[in-house]
C-alpha positions in Angstrom: 0.0 0.2 0.2 1.5 3.3 -1.1 1.6 5.9 1.6 -1.0 8.1 -0.1 -3.6 5.5 0.0 -2.7 4.8 3.8 -3.4 8.6 4.3 -6.5 8.2 2.5 -7.7 5.4 4.5 -6.9 6.8 7.9 -8.4 10.1 7.1 -11.8 8.5 6.0 -11.5 6.3 9.1 -11.3 9.4 11.3 -13.8 11.2 9.8 -16.3 8.5 10.5 -15.6 7.8 13.7 -15.6 11.4 14.8 -19.3 12.1 13.5 -20.3 8.8 15.5 -18.6 9.6 18.8 -18.7 13.7 19.2 -21.0 16.2 18.8 -19.1 18.7 16.7 -15.4 19.0 15.3 -14.5 21.7 17.9 -15.4 18.9 20.7 -13.1 16.6 19.0 -10.5 19.1 18.1 -10.4 20.3 21.9 -9.9 16.6 23.0 -7.1 16.1 20.4 -5.8 19.2 21.4 -5.4 20.1 17.7 -6.5 23.1 15.8 -10.3 22.6 14.7 -9.1 23.8 10.9 -6.8 21.1 11.2 -9.5 18.4 12.1 -11.4 20.0 8.9 -8.4 19.4 6.6 -7.8 15.4 7.8 -11.3 14.7 7.8 -11.1 16.1 3.9 -8.0 14.2 3.1 -6.1 17.2 2.6 -3.6 16.9 5.5 -0.7 14.5 6.0 -1.1 12.9 9.1 2.4 12.9 11.1 2.7 9.7 13.6 2.3 11.8 16.6 -0.8 13.7 15.7 -2.3 10.3 14.7 -1.2 9.5 17.8 -3.1 12.2 19.8 -6.5 11.5 17.6 -6.4 7.6 18.1 -6.4 8.9 22.2 -9.1 11.0 21.8 -11.0 8.1 20.0 -10.2 5.6 22.5 -8.5 3.1 20.3 -5.0 1.8 19.7 -3.1 2.8 16.7 -2.6 -0.8 15.9 -6.3 -1.6 15.6 -7.0 1.2 13.5 -4.5 0.4 11.0 -5.8 -3.1 11.1 -9.2 -2.2 10.4 -8.2 0.2 7.3 -6.2 -2.8 6.0 -9.2 -5.1 6.3 
């Protein structure tokens, strides 16, 4: 899998799970300690996720990074 495919799948996963776990992007952004604009860009697939940012997002969604990666490779 190419890096672009991985980023696209991660962004899609985050977008789908934010909608089901948080009232708004702002609530999610605050729980991740990430700017709301960055969250929107991630959900749109227009932001390259860094590993540390990915970790913050997984922590806010209360999922393991490895579980997310496993799920998007299914």
